[in-house]
C-alpha positions as CSV (number, residue, x, y, z in Angstrom):
1,X,-0.2,0.3,-0.1
2,X,2.0,3.5,-1.1
3,X,0.9,6.4,1.1
4,X,1.3,10.4,0.9
5,X,4.2,11.7,3.1
6,X,3.6,15.5,2.9
7,X,6.6,17.0,1.6
8,X,7.7,21.5,0.8
9,X,9.4,20.5,-2.7
10,X,7.3,21.4,-5.5
11,X,5.7,19.9,-8.1
12,X,8.8,20.0,-10.9
13,X,6.6,19.5,-14.4
14,X,6.1,23.4,-15.5
15,X,2.8,23.9,-15.9
16,X,2.0,22.8,-12.3
17,X,4.8,24.7,-10.6
18,X,2.1,26.0,-7.4
19,X,2.9,24.2,-4.0
20,X,-0.4,21.6,-3.0
21,X,-2.4,23.4,-0.4
22,X,-2.2,21.0,2.9
23,X,-5.1,18.6,3.1
24,X,-7.1,19.1,5.5
25,X,-10.5,18.1,4.5
26,X,-12.0,15.3,2.4
27,X,-13.5,18.2,0.6
28,X,-10.2,19.8,-0.1
29,X,-8.8,16.7,-1.5
30,X,-11.3,15.2,-4.4
31,X,-10.9,19.3,-4.7
32,X,-6.9,19.1,-6.0
33,X,-7.9,15.7,-7.7
34,X,-10.5,17.6,-9.3
35,X,-7.6,19.8,-10.4
36,X,-4.7,17.4,-11.1
37,X,-8.0,15.2,-13.1
38,X,-8.2,18.9,-14.8
39,X,-4.6,18.8,-15.3
40,X,-4.5,15.1,-17.8
41,X,-3.1,15.3,-21.1
42,X,-5.9,13.2,-22.7
43,X,-4.6,13.1,-25.8
44,X,-2.1,10.2,-24.2
45,X,-4.7,8.6,-23.4
46,X,-6.1,8.9,-26.6
47,X,-3.4,7.3,-27.8
48,X,-3.6,4.4,-25.1
49,X,-6.9,4.0,-26.4
50,X,-5.2,3.1,-29.5
51,X,-2.9,1.1,-29.0
52,X,-4.5,-1.7,-26.7
53,X,-7.4,-0.7,-29.9
54,X,-4.8,-1.7,-32.6
55,X,-3.2,-4.7,-30.6
56,X,-6.7,-6.5,-29.8
57,X,-7.6,-6.2,-34.0
58,X,-4.2,-8.1,-34.6
59,X,-5.6,-10.6,-31.5
60,X,-2.8,-10.3,-29.3
61,X,-1.9,-9.6,-25.4
62,X,-2.0,-7.2,-22.7
63,X,0.3,-8.3,-20.2
64,X,-0.6,-6.0,-16.9
65,X,1.9,-5.3,-13.8
66,X,2.5,-3.2,-10.7
67,X,3.5,-3.0,-7.2
68,X,0.7,-2.5,-3.8
69,X,-2.2,-0.6,-5.6
70,X,-1.2,-0.2,-8.9
71,X,-1.5,-4.2,-8.9
72,X,-4.7,-4.1,-7.6
73,X,-5.7,-1.7,-10.8
74,X,-3.8,-4.3,-13.0
75,X,-5.6,-6.4,-12.0
76,X,-8.6,-4.7,-12.4
77,X,-8.5,-3.0,-15.5
78,X,-7.1,-6.7,-16.9
79,X,-10.7,-8.2,-15.6
80,X,-12.5,-4.6,-17.4
81,X,-9.9,-5.1,-20.4
82,X,-11.1,-8.9,-21.2
83,X,-14.6,-9.6,-18.9
84,X,-16.3,-6.5,-19.8
85,X,-16.0,-6.0,-23.4
86,X,-17.0,-9.1,-23.6
87,X,-20.6,-9.6,-25.7
88,X,-21.7,-11.9,-28.3
89,X,-19.4,-14.3,-30.4
90,X,-17.3,-10.7,-31.6
91,X,-14.1,-11.8,-30.9
92,X,-11.9,-11.5,-27.2
93,X,-9.1,-9.2,-26.1
94,X,-6.8,-11.5,-24.3
95,X,-4.9,-9.4,-21.0
96,X,-3.4,-10.7,-18.6
97,X,-2.6,-9.4,-15.1
98,X,1.7,-10.2,-13.8
99,X,1.0,-9.0,-10.4
100,X,-2.2,-12.1,-10.1
101,X,0.4,-15.0,-10.8
102,X,1.0,-14.9,-7.1
103,X,3.4,-18.7,-6.7
104,X,4.8,-17.4,-9.6
105,X,6.0,-14.3,-8.0
106,X,7.3,-15.4,-5.0
107,X,9.0,-18.0,-6.4
108,X,11.3,-15.9,-8.5
109,X,11.0,-13.1,-5.8
110,X,12.8,-16.3,-3.1
111,X,15.0,-17.6,-6.1
112,X,16.8,-14.9,-7.6
113,X,14.8,-11.7,-6.4
114,X,11.6,-9.3,-5.9
115,X,13.1,-7.3,-9.1
116,X,12.2,-9.8,-11.9
117,X,9.4,-11.3,-11.2
118,X,7.5,-9.5,-14.5
119,X,10.3,-9.3,-16.4
120,X,10.5,-13.7,-15.3
121,X,7.4,-14.6,-16.3
122,X,7.2,-11.7,-19.6
123,X,9.5,-14.4,-20.4
124,X,7.6,-17.3,-21.4
125,X,4.9,-15.4,-22.1
126,X,5.3,-11.9,-24.1
127,X,5.8,-11.7,-28.1
128,X,6.5,-9.5,-30.6
129,X,3.3,-7.1,-31.0
130,X,1.7,-7.5,-27.5
131,X,1.3,-4.7,-25.5
132,X,3.3,-4.6,-21.3
133,X,0.9,-2.5,-20.1
134,X,2.2,-1.2,-15.8
135,X,1.2,1.7,-13.5
136,X,3.9,3.3,-10.6
137,X,2.9,5.9,-8.7
138,X,6.7,6.7,-8.3
139,X,7.5,6.0,-11.9
140,X,10.6,3.9,-10.2
141,X,10.5,0.6,-9.2
142,X,13.3,-2.0,-10.0
143,X,10.5,-5.1,-11.6
144,X,8.2,-2.3,-13.4
145,X,11.4,-1.3,-15.4
146,X,12.7,-4.8,-15.5
147,X,9.9,-5.7,-16.5
148,X,9.0,-3.1,-19.6
149,X,12.9,-3.8,-20.4
150,X,11.9,-7.1,-21.1
151,X,8.8,-6.8,-23.2
152,X,10.6,-3.9,-25.1
153,X,13.2,-6.3,-26.2
154,X,10.8,-9.2,-27.6
155,X,9.3,-6.4,-30.2
156,X,6.3,-5.1,-27.9
157,X,4.6,-1.7,-27.2
158,X,5.5,-0.3,-23.3
159,X,3.1,1.6,-22.0
160,X,2.7,3.3,-18.4
161,X,0.4,4.8,-15.7
162,X,2.7,7.3,-13.6
163,X,3.3,9.9,-11.9
164,X,6.0,12.9,-10.4
165,X,8.5,13.6,-12.6
166,X,7.9,10.4,-14.9
167,X,11.4,8.8,-12.6
168,X,13.6,5.8,-14.7
169,X,10.2,4.1,-16.7
170,X,9.5,7.1,-19.0
171,X,12.7,6.6,-21.1
172,X,11.7,3.3,-22.0
173,X,7.9,3.2,-22.4
174,X,6.7,3.9,-26.2
175,X,3.1,5.6,-24.1
176,X,3.9,7.6,-20.8
177,X,1.0,9.3,-19.0
178,X,2.3,11.3,-16.5
179,X,0.0,12.3,-13.8
180,X,0.5,16.3,-13.1
181,X,0.7,15.9,-8.9
182,X,2.8,14.6,-6.2
183,X,0.6,13.2,-4.1
184,X,0.6,9.0,-4.8
185,X,-3.3,8.7,-4.2
186,X,-3.7,11.2,-6.2
187,X,-1.6,9.8,-8.8
188,X,-3.5,6.3,-7.9
189,X,-7.0,8.5,-8.8
190,X,-6.5,9.5,-11.6
191,X,-4.6,6.2,-12.7
192,X,-7.7,4.4,-11.8
193,X,-9.9,7.8,-13.9
194,X,-7.7,6.6,-16.7
195,X,-8.4,2.4,-16.1
196,X,-12.0,3.4,-17.0
197,X,-12.0,5.3,-19.3
198,X,-9.8,3.1,-21.8
199,X,-12.1,-0.2,-20.9
200,X,-15.2,2.5,-22.2
201,X,-13.7,3.0,-25.1
202,X,-12.5,-0.1,-25.6
203,X,-15.4,-0.9,-25.6
204,X,-17.9,1.3,-27.2
205,X,-15.3,0.7,-30.8
206,X,-15.8,-3.0,-30.7
207,X,-20.0,-2.2,-30.2
208,X,-19.0,0.0,-33.4
209,X,-17.1,-2.5,-35.2
210,X,-20.8,-4.4,-34.3
211,X,-22.6,-2.2,-36.2
212,X,-20.2,-2.3,-39.4
């Protein structure tokens, strides 16, 4: 689980250089979250949708992974994409959450190290043209970084949901959405909103395709 610790440092992106006031009530939390959502780069969200849609049309698999709350969201999005898009006899979208395979994760963590728990799974599964969606609030989790590196080496499209200044994942992702905040809870909230936006858009495209 991720906890945010108040910080006096300024936010790093040029468009959000104002220091966030302290959060003292639910109303203030939600108002600040609304401000974060308003500043999301929806063009990047559109690019994420396009990449997943393109992979679906080519019958490729999307692999999702993260840590803590981000692992829960990876599982949530895999469920939405894999089950929530099913309608009649249409081709199904193959979505796999690597964070769900606890025996495999603990085996690699025990026998090798925790940094490789996603990379080693991907070495068994990922193929050229597949998609790797990593979720990391900080962008610096080494198991997420290693997973993206393996996916990229395999010829997969790498996508990231992150926050702060993008962290290490920013330079190894084909598409990187950085939530403009240094509050971990706001980052995670925004990631959920983006995940639902991606899912509903993919489902809508499938419905439109069925009607033509």
